[in-house]
N, CA, C and O atoms as CSV, one atom per row, in Angstrom:
chain,resi,resn,atom,element,x,y,z
A,1,MET,N,N,4.477,-11.251,7.143
A,1,MET,CA,C,5.016,-10.844,8.428
A,1,MET,C,C,3.921,-10.288,9.334
A,1,MET,O,O,3.913,-10.540,10.539
A,2,THR,N,N,3.005,-9.538,8.749
A,2,THR,CA,C,1.933,-8.981,9.582
A,2,THR,C,C,0.987,-10.072,10.068
A,2,THR,O,O,0.379,-9.934,11.129
A,3,GLN,N,N,0.856,-11.156,9.304
A,3,GLN,CA,C,0.016,-12.263,9.750
A,3,GLN,C,C,0.619,-12.941,10.975
A,3,GLN,O,O,-0.110,-13.375,11.868
A,4,TYR,N,N,1.954,-13.036,11.021
A,4,TYR,CA,C,2.612,-13.589,12.202
A,4,TYR,C,C,2.319,-12.734,13.426
A,4,TYR,O,O,1.989,-13.250,14.494
A,5,LEU,N,N,2.441,-11.429,13.259
A,5,LEU,CA,C,2.201,-10.527,14.386
A,5,LEU,C,C,0.749,-10.572,14.835
A,5,LEU,O,O,0.462,-10.601,16.031
A,6,LYS,N,N,-0.167,-10.578,13.869
A,6,LYS,CA,C,-1.591,-10.597,14.208
A,6,LYS,C,C,-1.963,-11.881,14.937
A,6,LYS,O,O,-2.592,-11.836,15.994
A,7,ASN,N,N,-1.581,-13.017,14.384
A,7,ASN,CA,C,-1.922,-14.294,15.018
A,7,ASN,C,C,-1.160,-14.499,16.321
A,7,ASN,O,O,-1.693,-15.093,17.259
A,8,GLY,N,N,0.064,-14.023,16.393
A,8,GLY,CA,C,0.817,-14.117,17.637
A,8,GLY,C,C,0.198,-13.271,18.735
A,8,GLY,O,O,0.123,-13.702,19.886
A,9,LEU,N,N,-0.246,-12.072,18.388
A,9,LEU,CA,C,-0.904,-11.210,19.368
A,9,LEU,C,C,-2.230,-11.809,19.821
A,9,LEU,O,O,-2.547,-11.783,21.010
A,10,LEU,N,N,-2.997,-12.341,18.893
A,10,LEU,CA,C,-4.264,-12.975,19.258
A,10,LEU,C,C,-4.039,-14.220,20.116
A,10,LEU,O,O,-4.836,-14.508,21.009
A,11,LEU,N,N,-2.969,-14.954,19.852
A,11,LEU,CA,C,-2.629,-16.111,20.683
A,11,LEU,C,C,-2.291,-15.677,22.106
A,11,LEU,O,O,-2.706,-16.320,23.070
A,12,LEU,N,N,-1.538,-14.589,22.236
A,12,LEU,CA,C,-1.207,-14.084,23.571
A,12,LEU,C,C,-2.445,-13.587,24.313
A,12,LEU,O,O,-2.571,-13.797,25.519
A,13,VAL,N,N,-3.355,-12.931,23.602
A,13,VAL,CA,C,-4.590,-12.455,24.231
A,13,VAL,C,C,-5.435,-13.636,24.697
A,13,VAL,O,O,-6.001,-13.601,25.790
A,14,SER,N,N,-5.523,-14.676,23.879
A,14,SER,CA,C,-6.315,-15.841,24.287
A,14,SER,C,C,-5.672,-16.563,25.473
A,14,SER,O,O,-6.382,-17.085,26.332
A,15,LEU,N,N,-4.346,-16.599,25.530
A,15,LEU,CA,C,-3.673,-17.195,26.687
A,15,LEU,C,C,-3.907,-16.366,27.944
A,15,LEU,O,O,-4.056,-16.916,29.035
A,16,PHE,N,N,-3.939,-15.031,27.790
A,16,PHE,CA,C,-4.240,-14.174,28.935
A,16,PHE,C,C,-5.635,-14.468,29.475
A,16,PHE,O,O,-5.819,-14.595,30.685
A,17,PHE,N,N,-6.616,-14.575,28.584
A,17,PHE,CA,C,-7.975,-14.838,29.040
A,17,PHE,C,C,-8.116,-16.244,29.621
A,17,PHE,O,O,-8.938,-16.465,30.510
A,18,MET,N,N,-7.330,-17.187,29.133
A,18,MET,CA,C,-7.372,-18.516,29.726
A,18,MET,C,C,-6.820,-18.478,31.154
A,18,MET,O,O,-7.374,-19.112,32.052
A,19,LEU,N,N,-5.739,-17.742,31.362
A,19,LEU,CA,C,-5.205,-17.593,32.715
A,19,LEU,C,C,-6.171,-16.822,33.610
A,19,LEU,O,O,-6.294,-17.120,34.798
A,20,PHE,N,N,-6.854,-15.833,33.041
A,20,PHE,CA,C,-7.861,-15.087,33.793
A,20,PHE,C,C,-9.012,-16.004,34.202
A,20,PHE,O,O,-9.508,-15.904,35.324
A,21,GLY,N,N,-9.437,-16.884,33.320
A,21,GLY,CA,C,-10.489,-17.843,33.644
A,21,GLY,C,C,-10.061,-18.819,34.722
A,21,GLY,O,O,-10.859,-19.187,35.584
A,22,ILE,N,N,-8.801,-19.241,34.680
A,22,ILE,CA,C,-8.288,-20.127,35.724
A,22,ILE,C,C,-8.257,-19.400,37.066
A,22,ILE,O,O,-8.555,-19.991,38.104
A,23,HIS,N,N,-7.898,-18.123,37.039
A,23,HIS,CA,C,-7.900,-17.329,38.270
A,23,HIS,C,C,-9.316,-17.208,38.843
A,23,HIS,O,O,-9.505,-17.331,40.053
A,24,ILE,N,N,-10.299,-16.970,37.990
A,24,ILE,CA,C,-11.691,-16.899,38.454
A,24,ILE,C,C,-12.133,-18.245,39.018
A,24,ILE,O,O,-12.834,-18.293,40.029
A,25,LEU,N,N,-11.733,-19.329,38.378
A,25,LEU,CA,C,-12.081,-20.665,38.863
A,25,LEU,C,C,-11.512,-20.918,40.256
A,25,LEU,O,O,-12.201,-21.451,41.125
A,26,ILE,N,N,-10.270,-20.541,40.462
A,26,ILE,CA,C,-9.648,-20.749,41.772
A,26,ILE,C,C,-10.330,-19.898,42.836
A,26,ILE,O,O,-10.587,-20.372,43.943
A,27,THR,N,N,-10.623,-18.644,42.504
A,27,THR,CA,C,-11.256,-17.773,43.499
A,27,THR,C,C,-12.718,-18.128,43.736
A,27,THR,O,O,-13.274,-17.773,44.775
A,28,SER,N,N,-13.345,-18.817,42.802
A,28,SER,CA,C,-14.748,-19.190,43.028
A,28,SER,C,C,-14.885,-20.212,44.151
A,28,SER,O,O,-15.938,-20.296,44.783
A,29,TYR,N,N,-13.841,-20.986,44.406
A,29,TYR,CA,C,-13.896,-21.964,45.491
A,29,TYR,C,C,-13.825,-21.307,46.871
A,29,TYR,O,O,-14.101,-21.959,47.878
A,30,ARG,N,N,-13.462,-20.035,46.926
A,30,ARG,CA,C,-13.396,-19.326,48.203
A,30,ARG,C,C,-14.703,-18.624,48.552
A,30,ARG,O,O,-14.815,-18.037,49.628
A,31,LEU,N,N,-15.681,-18.673,47.673
A,31,LEU,CA,C,-16.950,-17.993,47.928
A,31,LEU,C,C,-17.796,-18.786,48.919
A,31,LEU,O,O,-17.768,-20.017,48.939
A,32,ASP,N,N,-18.549,-18.056,49.739
A,32,ASP,CA,C,-19.401,-18.696,50.743
A,32,ASP,C,C,-20.809,-18.964,50.224
A,32,ASP,O,O,-21.450,-19.933,50.632
A,33,ASP,N,N,-21.287,-18.113,49.331
A,33,ASP,CA,C,-22.639,-18.244,48.805
A,33,ASP,C,C,-22.668,-19.316,47.708
A,33,ASP,O,O,-21.907,-19.220,46.745
A,34,PRO,N,N,-23.529,-20.335,47.832
A,34,PRO,CA,C,-23.566,-21.392,46.809
A,34,PRO,C,C,-23.981,-20.882,45.427
A,34,PRO,O,O,-23.461,-21.352,44.415
A,35,PHE,N,N,-24.908,-19.928,45.374
A,35,PHE,CA,C,-25.345,-19.394,44.085
A,35,PHE,C,C,-24.197,-18.667,43.388
A,35,PHE,O,O,-23.993,-18.839,42.187
A,36,SER,N,N,-23.454,-17.863,44.129
A,36,SER,CA,C,-22.309,-17.153,43.549
A,36,SER,C,C,-21.232,-18.131,43.090
A,36,SER,O,O,-20.574,-17.912,42.072
A,37,PHE,N,N,-21.060,-19.207,43.848
A,37,PHE,CA,C,-20.082,-20.217,43.446
A,37,PHE,C,C,-20.459,-20.850,42.114
A,37,PHE,O,O,-19.620,-20.979,41.223
A,38,VAL,N,N,-21.721,-21.245,41.979
A,38,VAL,CA,C,-22.154,-21.914,40.746
A,38,VAL,C,C,-22.030,-20.974,39.555
A,38,VAL,O,O,-21.559,-21.379,38.492
A,39,ILE,N,N,-22.449,-19.720,39.723
A,39,ILE,CA,C,-22.372,-18.757,38.622
A,39,ILE,C,C,-20.918,-18.515,38.215
A,39,ILE,O,O,-20.597,-18.560,37.028
A,40,SER,N,N,-20.043,-18.260,39.175
A,40,SER,CA,C,-18.645,-17.985,38.833
A,40,SER,C,C,-17.928,-19.238,38.326
A,40,SER,O,O,-17.030,-19.136,37.490
A,41,PHE,N,N,-18.311,-20.409,38.816
A,41,PHE,CA,C,-17.702,-21.651,38.352
A,41,PHE,C,C,-18.001,-21.884,36.873
A,41,PHE,O,O,-17.090,-22.153,36.089
A,42,PHE,N,N,-19.270,-21.781,36.492
A,42,PHE,CA,C,-19.621,-22.014,35.092
A,42,PHE,C,C,-19.123,-20.894,34.187
A,42,PHE,O,O,-18.764,-21.145,33.036
A,43,ALA,N,N,-19.097,-19.667,34.689
A,43,ALA,CA,C,-18.566,-18.566,33.886
A,43,ALA,C,C,-17.075,-18.757,33.622
A,43,ALA,O,O,-16.605,-18.520,32.509
A,44,SER,N,N,-16.342,-19.180,34.630
A,44,SER,CA,C,-14.908,-19.387,34.438
A,44,SER,C,C,-14.638,-20.544,33.481
A,44,SER,O,O,-13.715,-20.476,32.670
A,45,ASN,N,N,-15.432,-21.594,33.570
A,45,ASN,CA,C,-15.253,-22.706,32.631
A,45,ASN,C,C,-15.556,-22.288,31.199
A,45,ASN,O,O,-14.888,-22.739,30.268
A,46,LEU,N,N,-16.550,-21.435,31.014
A,46,LEU,CA,C,-16.860,-20.937,29.672
A,46,LEU,C,C,-15.717,-20.076,29.137
A,46,LEU,O,O,-15.341,-20.193,27.971
A,47,ILE,N,N,-15.171,-19.217,29.984
A,47,ILE,CA,C,-14.036,-18.388,29.574
A,47,ILE,C,C,-12.846,-19.261,29.194
A,47,ILE,O,O,-12.187,-19.011,28.185
A,48,ILE,N,N,-12.571,-20.272,29.990
A,48,ILE,CA,C,-11.432,-21.158,29.722
A,48,ILE,C,C,-11.634,-21.925,28.420
A,48,ILE,O,O,-10.709,-22.025,27.614
A,49,LEU,N,N,-12.825,-22.464,28.205
A,49,LEU,CA,C,-13.076,-23.250,26.990
A,49,LEU,C,C,-12.989,-22.402,25.726
A,49,LEU,O,O,-12.390,-22.823,24.737
A,50,ILE,N,N,-13.579,-21.218,25.753
A,50,ILE,CA,C,-13.550,-20.358,24.564
A,50,ILE,C,C,-12.129,-19.896,24.273
A,50,ILE,O,O,-11.687,-19.946,23.125
A,51,SER,N,N,-11.411,-19.448,25.294
A,51,SER,CA,C,-10.057,-18.952,25.055
A,51,SER,C,C,-9.100,-20.079,24.662
A,51,SER,O,O,-8.189,-19.852,23.866
A,52,ALA,N,N,-9.284,-21.276,25.196
A,52,ALA,CA,C,-8.428,-22.398,24.798
A,52,ALA,C,C,-8.695,-22.799,23.349
A,52,ALA,O,O,-7.765,-23.120,22.609
A,53,THR,N,N,-9.954,-22.781,22.949
A,53,THR,CA,C,-10.290,-23.112,21.564
A,53,THR,C,C,-9.720,-22.083,20.600
A,53,THR,O,O,-9.145,-22.440,19.572
A,54,LEU,N,N,-9.879,-20.808,20.931
A,54,LEU,CA,C,-9.322,-19.762,20.073
A,54,LEU,C,C,-7.797,-19.821,20.052
A,54,LEU,O,O,-7.186,-19.634,19.000
A,55,GLY,N,N,-7.181,-20.078,21.197
A,55,GLY,CA,C,-5.726,-20.194,21.244
A,55,GLY,C,C,-5.217,-21.348,20.404
A,55,GLY,O,O,-4.191,-21.227,19.734
A,56,LEU,N,N,-5.925,-22.467,20.435
A,56,LEU,CA,C,-5.547,-23.604,19.601
A,56,LEU,C,C,-5.667,-23.250,18.119
A,56,LEU,O,O,-4.802,-23.610,17.321
A,57,GLY,N,N,-6.727,-22.552,17.756
A,57,GLY,CA,C,-6.906,-22.142,16.364
A,57,GLY,C,C,-5.824,-21.189,15.895
A,57,GLY,O,O,-5.308,-21.332,14.786
A,58,PHE,N,N,-5.471,-20.209,16.733
A,58,PHE,CA,C,-4.411,-19.275,16.357
A,58,PHE,C,C,-3.055,-19.966,16.315
A,58,PHE,O,O,-2.215,-19.629,15.480
A,59,GLY,N,N,-2.833,-20.923,17.201
A,59,GLY,CA,C,-1.587,-21.685,17.166
A,59,GLY,C,C,-1.466,-22.521,15.903
A,59,GLY,O,O,-0.386,-22.619,15.321
A,60,ILE,N,N,-2.567,-23.122,15.478
A,60,ILE,CA,C,-2.559,-23.902,14.236
A,60,ILE,C,C,-2.306,-22.999,13.041
A,60,ILE,O,O,-1.585,-23.375,12.117
A,61,ARG,N,N,-2.903,-21.794,13.052
A,61,ARG,CA,C,-2.641,-20.849,11.959
A,61,ARG,C,C,-1.168,-20.479,11.889
A,61,ARG,O,O,-0.590,-20.432,10.803
A,62,LEU,N,N,-0.554,-20.215,13.042
A,62,LEU,CA,C,0.873,-19.885,13.049
A,62,LEU,C,C,1.708,-21.050,12.541
A,62,LEU,O,O,2.658,-20.848,11.785
A,63,TRP,N,N,1.366,-22.256,12.946
A,63,TRP,CA,C,2.109,-23.434,12.507
A,63,TRP,C,C,1.977,-23.629,10.998
A,63,TRP,O,O,2.957,-23.935,10.319
A,64,ARG,N,N,0.762,-23.450,10.476
A,64,ARG,CA,C,0.565,-23.607,9.025
A,64,ARG,C,C,1.302,-22.533,8.239
A,64,ARG,O,O,1.849,-22.815,7.173
A,65,GLN,N,N,1.323,-21.310,8.749
A,65,GLN,CA,C,2.068,-20.255,8.067
A,65,GLN,C,C,3.552,-20.577,8.028
A,65,GLN,O,O,4.226,-20.326,7.029
A,66,ARG,N,N,4.051,-21.128,9.108
A,66,ARG,CA,C,5.468,-21.499,9.143
A,66,ARG,C,C,5.753,-22.637,8.169
A,66,ARG,O,O,6.784,-22.634,7.497
A,67,GLN,N,N,4.846,-23.610,8.090
A,67,GLN,CA,C,5.029,-24.712,7.148
A,67,GLN,C,C,4.947,-24.215,5.705
A,67,GLN,O,O,5.724,-24.658,4.859
A,68,ASP,N,N,4.020,-23.304,5.413
A,68,ASP,CA,C,3.909,-22.758,4.063
A,68,ASP,C,C,5.139,-21.949,3.687
A,68,ASP,O,O,5.548,-21.935,2.526
A,69,GLN,N,N,5.725,-21.279,4.665
A,69,GLN,CA,C,6.917,-20.496,4.383
A,69,GLN,C,C,8.105,-21.404,4.070
A,69,GLN,O,O,8.940,-21.061,3.233
A,70,ARG,N,N,8.188,-22.545,4.726
A,70,ARG,CA,C,9.294,-23.479,4.486
A,70,ARG,C,C,9.146,-24.210,3.155
A,70,ARG,O,O,10.112,-24.328,2.400
A,71,THR,N,N,7.939,-24.702,2.864
A,71,THR,CA,C,7.752,-25.545,1.682
A,71,THR,C,C,7.123,-24.815,0.516
A,71,THR,O,O,7.098,-25.351,-0.591
A,72,GLY,N,N,6.625,-23.635,0.716
A,72,GLY,CA,C,5.904,-22.923,-0.317
A,72,GLY,C,C,4.422,-23.169,-0.154
A,72,GLY,O,O,4.016,-24.234,0.311
A,73,PRO,N,N,3.609,-22.200,-0.531
A,73,PRO,CA,C,2.161,-22.366,-0.334
A,73,PRO,C,C,1.578,-23.449,-1.224
A,73,PRO,O,O,1.868,-23.516,-2.418
A,74,HIS,N,N,0.764,-24.283,-0.634
A,74,HIS,CA,C,0.013,-25.333,-1.331
A,74,HIS,C,C,0.934,-26.285,-2.085
A,74,HIS,O,O,0.680,-26.604,-3.246
A,75,ALA,N,N,1.985,-26.734,-1.441
A,75,ALA,CA,C,2.937,-27.639,-2.095
A,75,ALA,C,C,2.374,-29.041,-2.249
A,75,ALA,O,O,2.788,-29.771,-3.149
A,76,ASP,N,N,1.431,-29.438,-1.384
A,76,ASP,CA,C,0.914,-30.802,-1.457
A,76,ASP,C,C,-0.271,-30.948,-2.405
A,76,ASP,O,O,-0.658,-32.074,-2.717
A,77,SER,N,N,-0.854,-29.865,-2.866
A,77,SER,CA,C,-1.997,-29.964,-3.783
A,77,SER,C,C,-1.616,-29.343,-5.121
A,77,SER,O,O,-1.521,-28.123,-5.259
A,78,GLU,N,N,-1.400,-30.218,-6.106
A,78,GLU,CA,C,-1.038,-29.757,-7.439
A,78,GLU,C,C,-2.190,-30.024,-8.389
A,78,GLU,O,O,-2.812,-31.085,-8.346
A,79,ASP,N,N,-2.471,-29.056,-9.246
A,79,ASP,CA,C,-3.514,-29.225,-10.255
A,79,ASP,C,C,-2.916,-29.900,-11.485
A,79,ASP,O,O,-1.832,-29.521,-11.929
A,80,PRO,N,N,-3.611,-30.903,-12.047
A,80,PRO,CA,C,-3.062,-31.578,-13.237
A,80,PRO,C,C,-3.179,-30.739,-14.483
A,80,PRO,O,O,-2.763,-31.171,-15.559
């Protein structure tokens, strides 16, 4: 149960940072200085990529935990 809460909380945090990165990306297009635009553009893309990757990983962990709970842990790998 605590693993569900931990991974669910981490998934929500990664989704928050992904939305924050999208917000930075949108606001970077309103900047007048080209140097500031380039810096904020690449920074926002880095934030989005890292948080999306972590969110995908935490989502897969939650899905696997749910599958293990339904079928039992390691049901597909049996030792002879």
